N, C-alpha and C positions, 0 to 999 in steps of 0.2 A: 174487456175494454175498460170497465170501471176501475179495475186494479191498476191498469196502465196509466189512467188519468191521475189516480191518487199518487202513484209513484212519481209521475212527472211533476205534480204539485209539490211533493216533498223535495225533489231535487231542486226545483225553483226556489223554494224557501231556503234551502241550505246555501244556494248560490247568492241569494240576496243577503243573507247573514254574513257570508264571507266578504261580499262587496262592501257592506256597511262597516265591517271591521277594518277593512283596508282603508276606507275613507277616514275612519276615526284615527287610525295610526298616522295617516298623513297630516290630518288637521291638528294633531296634538303636538306638533312641532318636531317630531322625530324625523331626522334626515333620511333620505332614500337609502343611503349606505347602511343605516342601522335597522332597516326593515328586516324582519325574520326571513322572508322569502328571498330578499336580495342577498342577505348574508349567506344563505344556503347556496344560491347561484354563484356567488363569488368563490365559495369553498370548492364547489364542483369545477369551476373554471380553472382554479389554481391546480387542482388535482389532475385535470386533463392536460394542462400545460406541463406539469411535472412528468407525467407519463410520456409525453412527447419528447422531453429532454432526455429521458432515460433510454430512448431508442438509440442514442449515441453514447458509446463508451469511450471515455477520455482517459488516456494513460496519465498517471501522475508524474511520469518521467519520460524523457526522450532516450531512444536507444535503438537497438537492433532487435527485430522480431525473430524469435526462435520457437520451435515446437508448436507450430500452428496447427490447430485441430478444427478449424472452422473454415467454411467456404461461403462464397457469396450466394445469398438466397436461402441458406440453411437456417432452420429455426433453432433458437437458443433456449435451453432450459435453465431454470434457476440453479445457480451453483455450478454450472458447467465450466470446465477449464477450456478457455478459448485459445490462448497463446501465452507465450512468455516474452517479456520485454527486458532485454539485457542492457542496462545502462553502460555507457562508455566512460563514465566518471565515477569518482568516489569508490575506488576498489581497495581491497585489503588482501594481505597474504596471510594464510593460516599455516604457520610453521610448526611442525610436529617435533619438538625437541625431546630428547631423552630426559628421563627424570633426574639423572645425575648431572645434567647441564643447566638445570633451572635455579641453582642455588643463588646465583648473582643476577639473574635476569629480573628486571623491574620495569614498571611502566615508565615511559618517557625516554628510555635509552635509545640512542641512534642505531640504525640498522643499515647495512649495505647488502644489496641483493644482485644476483645475476640470473637472467632467464635463459633457458636453453634456446628460446626462439631467436634471441639476438646474440648470444654468445658472451664471452668474457669482455668484449670491447665496450659493451653498454652496461653501466652500473646504475641500478636503481637505489634510491635512498628513502628511508622512512623512519618510523619510530614505533616502539612497542606501545600498544594501546590497551592491552588486556591479556590476562592468562585465564585459561579455562579452569573451571572448578573441579575438574576431574580428568582422568586419562581418557584416551580415545576408546579403550576397551571397556571402561566402566559405563559408557553411554551407548554401547553397541546393542544390537537387537537381542543378542544372547550373550550377556556378560559372563566372563569366566567365574567359576565358583572354586576358589582356591582351597576352601575348607574341605572339599571332598576329593577322594582319590589321592593319587601320588602327585604332589604339587612340584612343578619345575619352575624355578624363578626365571622370569622373562623381563628384560628391561622394558618398562612402559614408556609411552610417549604422551606428552601433554601439549595440546594445541595452544599456540601463542599467536595472538592476532597482531598484525603489523600494518600500520597505515602507510600508504604510498603518497608521494608528492604528485599533485595534479599536473604541474608543468612538465614533469618527466613522462607522465602517462600520455599527455597530448602529443609529445614528440615521438614516443615509442609506445604505441597502443599494444595492449596485451589482451589475451583471451582467457575465459574461465577454464580452469582445470590445468593450466600450464605448470610445468615443473620448474622450480627456482632453487637456487642455492642462496642461503641466508647466513649473514654474520651479524651477530649482535655485539656491540661494543659495551661490555659491562663496566669497563673502567677506561674511559677515553684517555686519561692521563698516562696510563700504563699500556694502552692499546691492547688490552686483553680481550679475547673474543670467545664467543660460544657460537658454533656453527651447526647448521642443520641442512639436510638435503631432502629431496622428495617433498616439496612444498606444494600444497594445494592453493591455487589462485582463484579468488572469488570476486564477484561484484557485489557492492553494497550500496543500496539506495532504498531507504524506507521513507517514503513521503506519503502523507495522508492526502486523500482526494479532496480537492477544493470544495467548500460548501456550495450548495446551489444558490445562484443569484436570482432572487425573485423580482428584481427591479424591473425587468422588461414587462412581465405580466402585471405588476403593480401599476405601471404607467398606462397600460391598456385599460385596466379597470378604472383608473381615475379619469381617463378620457371618456369612457362610456358613461360614467356617472355625471360628469360635467355636462355632457350633451342632454342628459335626462332632466337636469334641473331647469 
C-alpha cells in the first residue's frame, strides 16, 4: 500500500509540473497554434486527412478503362496494377520505316496516313516529331549478335514517331494497335514520298497527378483555433 501511495504522489507531482509548464507557455505570449502539443495535434490531423484523401484514386487523364484487375470491395496492395486508362486524345503513330528510307526523313515534315479501320476514303494528317535512336531489333529482349556465326544481312526498321491532328481524331476516333499506311513528304515542292506499312498506333498522354490541396483541412484547423481563442 505504501508503494502505491508513493507512486500516486509521484504521478501527481509530474502532472502538476506539466500543468505548470502549460500555464507558463500560455502566459509567455505564445499563441495556441505555436504550442508544441497543438502543433503535434495539427500534424496528426493533417496526416489523417491526407490518408482519407488517398482512399480515392484520381486519374490524371480522362479516357476508357481497359485491363481492369480490381473489383468492388477488394483490398489493394501497394504497387498493385489496378487498371489502365486509355486516353482518347493526343495519339501518335509509330511508323517502322526501313533504314534505306530514312535518308531524307526529318522532324517537322508533313505526313499523310490511312487506317485500315476507315479505308482509303479517310485521310489522317500529321507531322514527324521524332526518330528512334536505334532499330527495333537493337532494343529487343534478345538483340541479334551479328558478330557470331554466319551473318545474313536483313534490312532493319527504325521507329519514327508521327503526331496526329486532334480535330481529325475527334471526327474519326482510332484504337491502339491499329494498322495504318503512312506517307512522309520529304520534299513537298517535288512531292517526293517515303512510305511505310504495318504501323503501330499508340495513345500518348503523360500527365503528372495534381498536387494535394491542403486548403480544406487548413480552413478546418483555423476554424478550430479561432474558437479556442
